[in-house]
N, C-alpha and C positions, 0 to 999 in steps of 0.2 A: 336581673339581667347580668350576664357575664360579659366581660370585655375581652378584646383581642390581646395578643401579646404586646408588651410595651414597645417593642421594636416596630410595631405597626405604626405607632405615632411618628416615629422618625421617617418611615417609608412614606406615609401620607404627606408629611411636611415637605419632603423633597419633591414628591410627585406634584403636588399642587403648587409648590414654590416655583418650579420651572414652567408650569402651565400658566401661572399668573404673571410670570416675569415679563411677557411680551405685551400685556395689556397696557401698562402706563407708557411703554416705549411707543406703541402704535398711537396711543392717545396724544402724546407730546408731538410726534411727527405730524399728525393730522392737524392739531390745533396750531402748530408752528407755521403752517402754510395759510392759516385763516386769520388767527388772532396775532396781532403784532407783538404784544409783550411776551408771548410764549415763544421760546427759542428751541429749535431742534437740538441744541447743545445740551439741553437738560436731560436728554435720554439716558446718559450714563448714571445720572443721579436718580432718575425715576425707576431704573431697572431694579436696584436693591430694594426699593420700596415695594414694588410688585412682588418680588420674591418673598419678602418678610410677610406681606399680607397673605400670600398663598400658603406659606408655611403655617401661619397662625390658623388659617382655615382648615388645613390638614390636621392639625392637633385637635381643634374643636370637633372635626369629623370623627376622629378616633374616640373621643370621650362621648360622643353622641351615638356611637355604634354599639349595639348590644345584641345578644342572642341567648336563647335558653331552650332547654328541652322540657316540654310539658307532656302529660300523659297521652295527649291526642295529636299534638302538632309540634313542629319545630318553628319557633318564633324568631324573627329577625327585625330589628328596628334600626333605621339609619336616616341620615339627612340632617343638615344643619338648619337651613331656612325652611325647606319643604320636607317635613317628616314623612317617612314611609314605614309602615308596619306591615309585615307579612307573616301570615300563619299558614305554614305548609303542612297539610295533613300527611300523615305517614303513609296512607294508602295511595297517595299520588307520587311519592318519592320513588324514583327509578334507580338512582345510583348516588352513592356518596363517594366522591373521588378525592383522593389525597395526592397532592403533587409536591415534590421537593426538588428544587434545583441544587446546583453544586453549593452555592453560598448558603442556601437555606439548610442544607444537610449539615454543613459545618457549624451553623448557629443553632441547630436543633429545632428549626421551625418548619412549618408546612402550611400549604394552602388547602382548605377544605371547600369543595364545590358540591352543592346540593342540586341535583338534576331531577326534573319531573318528567313524566310521560307526556308527550305531545308538545313539549317546549322546544323552541328552536335555539335556545341559549341556556346558560346556567341560571337557575332560579335564585340561588343565593351563594355568595362566595365569601369566605372568611380569610382575609389576608392581614396578618398571619396569626397562627396559634402555635403553641408548643407541639412538638412531635407526639408527646404522650397525650395531650389534649385532643389532637387530631385523631389518634387511635381510639380514644374514649368516645368521641362523638360518632365516629364511623361505626363502632361496635354497637352503641346504644341505639342509634337510629335504625340500623339494620335489624336489631332485635325487636324494636317496637314495630317496625314495618312488617316483620314476619308474624308478630302477634295479631296485628290487624287482619292480615290475610287468614290466619287460623280462625279468628272469631267470625269473619265473614263466611268462611267455608263451613264452619260448624252450624251457623244460623241457617244457611241454605240447605244443608243436609237435614237439619232438624225439621225444616219446613217442608222439604220434599224428600222423604226417605227413599233410598234406592235399594233394590234387592240385589244389585250386582255386587260382586266382591270388589274390594278396594285393590286396585292394581296401581301402585305408586312408584314402582321401580322396575326397570327392565333388566333382566339378567342375561349376560352374554353367553353363559354356559361354559366358557373356557376359563382356565386359570390365568396363565401368563399372557395369552393372546388378547385378553380383554383389557389390558392396560398398555399404554404406549411404552415402547422399550426405553425411551428417554426418561420416563417417570415411574416411580413405584407408588402403588396405592397404599395408603395408611391413614391412621387417624392422628390428629394433633389437637390437643386441648388448647383453646384460646383463653388466655388468662383473662380474668374479670377486670376490665378497665376501670370499673367503679371503685376498685380498691386503691387505685393510684392517687397519690396526693401531692404530686410534684408540679402542679400547675401554679402559674404566677398569681392567678386569681382563683380562689377556691370555688368549687361548684355550689350551687344553691341547694336547698333541701330537696327540691324537685329532682335535681340531677343525681342525688344520692340514693334514689329509690333502688333497692336491690331487686334484681330480676329473679323470678322464681326458677328459671331454667337456664342452665349453662349451654351455650351453643357450641357444638362440636364442629371442627373443621376437618374435612377429609381432603387429603392431597390427591389430586387427579393426574397432574402432568407437570413435569419439570423439563424445560428446554436445556438440554446439555450442550456442552461446548461444540461438539461435532455438528449437531443439528443447527445450532446458532450460526456457525460458519457456513454451512450449506445453504441456509435460508438467506444469509447476507449476500452470498455470491450467485445465487440462482434467482433472485428477485430484484425488482427495480422499484425505487420510490420516486414518484413524480416530483417530490419536493427537491430532489437532487438537481433538476433542471434549473429551478429558481436559484439554488445555491451556486451553481456553475455560472449563471449570468451575473450574480452578485460579485463573485470572484473576478470575473472578466471586467466589469465596470469599475471595480475597486483598484485593479492593477492592470489596466489596459495595455500600457506600454510594455510592462514586464511579460505579459502573456504573449503579445505579438512578437517580441524578441525571442521568446522560447519557441514559438511556432517556426519562425524564420530559421533559427539555429537547427531545429530538428529537420527541416526540409532541405537544407543546404547539401548534405551528403547524397541526397536523392535527386539533385538537379534543381533545387529551388533557388530563388534569388539570394544574393548576398545581403541585401537590405531592401526595405520597402521603398519602392520607387526606382529600383535598379534591377531590371530583369526583363526577360522576354516573355511573350505570351505563354510559351511552353513552361517556363520556370514558374510563372504565376499559377498555371494549372496544377503543377506539382505541389505548390504551396497550399492551394485550396484543398486538394485531396488530403495532404498530410495534416492540415489544420482541422479538417473535419474528423479525421481519425483521432487526433489528440483530444478534440473536444468531447467526442464520444467516450474515450477512455477516462478522461477526467471526471465526466459526469457519472460514469459507472462506478469509479472509485469513491466518489462522494456518496453515491447511493449505498454502496457496501458499508461505508463508515456510519452512515445515518441509521441503516437497518440494524447494524451491530449494537450501536448505542441505544437504540429504542427498545430492542427486545432482549437486551442483556439480562440474564438471570430471570427469565420469564417463568412464572409459577402460576398454575391454575389449581384452584381448590373449590370445594363446595361447603357452604354453610347453610344448613336447612335446605331451602328451595332456591338458593341463589348460588351462582358461580362467582367466585372472587379471584382476582388476579393481581399480580405484582410484576413490574418490569421496569427497566431503565437503568442506564449507567450514569450518565451525567444528570439527568432529570428522572427521578424515581416516581412512578405512578402506582397507585393502589386504588382499585375500584371493584365494582361488582356488576354482574349481568343477571338481572332478575329473569328467572325462567318463564314466569307468566307473561313477560313482555316480549319474549322471543316470537318473531313473526315467521321467520324462515331460517333454514340452515343451508349454507353453501360450501361445497367442497371445491377448492381452487387448486389449480396445477398448471404450470407452464411447460413448454416442451422439455426444458432441462430437468425439471422436477419429475416429469413423467418418465424420462429416460433413466433416472436413478431410483425410481419407485417410491417417490415421496409426494405428499400433498399437504394442503393446509385446510383448516376448518374455520369458517367465519359464521357469525350469527347476525341476523338483522333484528334490531329491537325497535319498538315503537317509540318515536320521539328522538330526543337528543342522545348522541353517542359520544363518548370521550375520545374516540379515535380521530377526531377532526375530519371525519368523513360521514357526517350524518349519523345514522343509526348502525353503521357497520362496525363490528368489533371482532377482533381476532380471539377465538377460543383456543385454538392450537395453531401456532404459526407454521410449524412444519413437523411432520412425523411420517412414518412409513404408511403407504397408501392403505394397506389392509387394516391398520389400526384406526386410520381416519374413517374408513367405512364402518368399522365396528363402533366407533364413537357416534357416528351419525345414526346408525341403527338403534343404539341404546338411548340416544337423546330423543329421537323422534318416534321410534317404534315403526319406522317404515320398513316394508318388506323389500327384498332384493328386486330392484326394478328391471323390467324387461323392456328396453327402449324401442320405440318405434321411430323410424327415420322418415323425413319428408319424401315425397315422390321423386323419381329421377329427373322429372321436369325442373325441379328446383336447381339441380346441378347445372343444367343447361342455362338457367337464368344467371347463375353466378359466373359461368364462363363468358357470357355476353357482357355482363357488368364489368368484369376485370379486363376484358378486351378493350372496352371503351376507355377505362382508366389508363391502360397501357398506351392506347392511341393518343390520348391527351398528353401523356408524358413525352412521347416522341415529338408531338407537335410543339410542345414547349421548348424542347431542346433545339428543334429546327429554328424556332423564332430567336433563340439566344444566339445561334450561329450567324444570323443575319445582321446582328448588331455588334458582334465581338469578333476577335481573331480566331475563335475556336472553329474547327472544321470537323468533318466526318460525323455529321449529326446522325447519320443512319446507324451508327453503332449503338445508339440508344434503343434500337428495335430489339435488342437482346431481351428486353423485359417481357416480350411476348412469350418467351420460353417458360416464364414463371406463371403464366395465366392458367394452363390446365391443372398443374399441381395445386395452385392456390384455390381454384374452384372446387377441386376434389376434397381438399383438406377441410374447407369450410363445410362442405356437405356432410362428410362422414362424422364430424363432431357435433352435429345437430341431432337431437333426439328428445323424446318426451315419453312419460309413462303415467297413465291414469290408474292409480291404485284405489284401494277401498277407502283409505283414510288420508292419503296424501297425493299431491300432484308433484311429479319430479320433472324438471326441465334441465336439459344439458345444451350448452352452446359455447362457441369460442374455440379457437385453436391456440393462439399465442397465450391467451389466458383463459383456459377452459374452466367453466363454472357449472357445477351441477347443483341445482337448488331444489331443496325439499320443502314443500309448502303444505302444511296441514290445511284441510278444507275449511276448518272453522276460522282460519286466519285470513282467508281471502276477503278482500273488500269489494273488488269489481273484477269481472271477466269480460273483456271487450274484444270483438273481432275487427281487425283493421285490414283494408285492402287498398293498395296503391293502384295506379292506372295499369301498370304492367302486370300486377298480380290478377287484376280482374280479367285481363286478356288471356291469361294462362289458367284461370280457374283456381288460383291459389289464394291463401289468406294467412295472416299472422294473428295469433291469439296472445293478448297482453293480460297478464295476471298481476293485479295490483294488491299489495298488502298495506298495512298501516306504517310500515317502516319508511324511513326517510330516503328519498332518491337523491343521489349525489352525482358529481361529474364523472366519477370513476365507476360507480355501481348503477347500472340501469335497471329498469323494471324487468323482471323475468318475462321472457317472450318466447312463445313457440313459433318459429319462423317457417313460412312457406309450406304449409300443409294444404292438402286438398280442402276445398271449401266445405264439403260435406263432413269431412273429419273435424274441421275446426268447429262447425256447428254442433257436432256430437259431443266434442270435448267441452264446449261451452255449456251445453245443456246438462251433461253429466256433472260437471263441476258445480253448477247451481243447485242441482238436486242433492248432491252429497254435502254441499255446504249447509243446506237447511237441516239435513239429517244430523250432521255433526254438531250443529248448534243446539238442536233439541237434546241430543245425547249429552252434550257438555253441560247444558243447563240442568239436566236431571242429576248428573253425577257431581257437577261443580268441582272437577279436578283441574289441574294445571294443563293437562293435555300432553305435556312433554315431561319425560322422566329426567331428573337431574342426576341419575346414576350412570356414570360411565363404566363402572367396573362390573 
């Protein structure tokens, strides 16, 4: 068994030291109120005892933690009192993620996370190993995982020979147009990590097994500075809202003084508690604008730091990526785990002709959003469409729109929302000094264009091998789903849809559903059309599964070029 980096002992000692610090303090305070001889004044003495006990436990935990690479599994042993031994088969490993924070990069350390398909969390985490050891583990586990897939594929093909020619890559046909302008396609040899010998703890004889085949890495896409800035300024990260709230609670007085100072030239109050209702109205509007601006700037900074120096490549049948400024990430996207591919674009990105490409994988995803992972954060729309075609083999979709009756439904829905908003403003004016509640009725002017925009951005396409679903205006998503990845197809009808003869079709895959990414849904189509799509999808799912079992291929080409 190999051990972690020696600095891990220090980390665990500090971590468990602070965790155990409070145990004797709480114990002394509780016993001090029950047992007479025990005094709460002993707490300052008991605290160092708890810290030392926790630090000792952390050091023992370090020495009891071990890992090794075997021919068939990646083994991890941990635990001090209750021992836990895990053998992770290479065929179940979905991703080997390497993370480095600022301090870790300065010290040459890294965190290695082993993620398996179907898991909701990381299966095994190595905190910390040297950077060279992290690269060695990542490369060897990926290599062994690829060999397991090759052996399984060869066995199935030998058992069920196919007369069909092997089609393993999709060619775009063009030269320069087949690659994103921000990245140039080319080959890079990945140096053999087994030749490195700069680890603090030398590898075992099992780890020194020389692999018979050198894996080649093909560069597919590099996010250049221009695209990075465009992506940062034309996208929004929900995490920025939490960051803005943290800043507000951390420095509430300073933020309020800033808002008051900004609102004064526009007629705001000179100080909190000194002003008229009109000045407070100005302060409210200016504060809201400032809050939105601050949140947006935090989102820009967060996106820039997250996707700085984004690189996408291919090693055998897996996509590999690297990204991050302050915290560096390195991981992979197994092609055989890809459930669907989604092209994303908001109004600003559509205006400048750009889009992004995301993939949904089965199980845990390192993007902190379930199985959603960014394959290409931002590129020109025509290249994203070419990428999607080469990745999935989908034909150019001819979208069908819902019936015009759906647009009338959205018109009524948004009218009700506008009416509730006006009613809320009217209620506020009854208990405050605000007047002219009827000015809020201007929101009704936005109802017709909102209903129309929602309607025109809905569409679906039933292809021979794929189902394509488009929805959304502010964040339009076009999802390509191979039939063999479909888990269930269900028809749903609300009370209002039943009255109008409409239905929605929900297409579920094995990818994780998150708060941001919802299940692909074909909204508000005629009931008969929904039933036809449902039946067609089921039939083509069975055909695709039979064909896939006969050929035993990955179903998706890993060739972008």
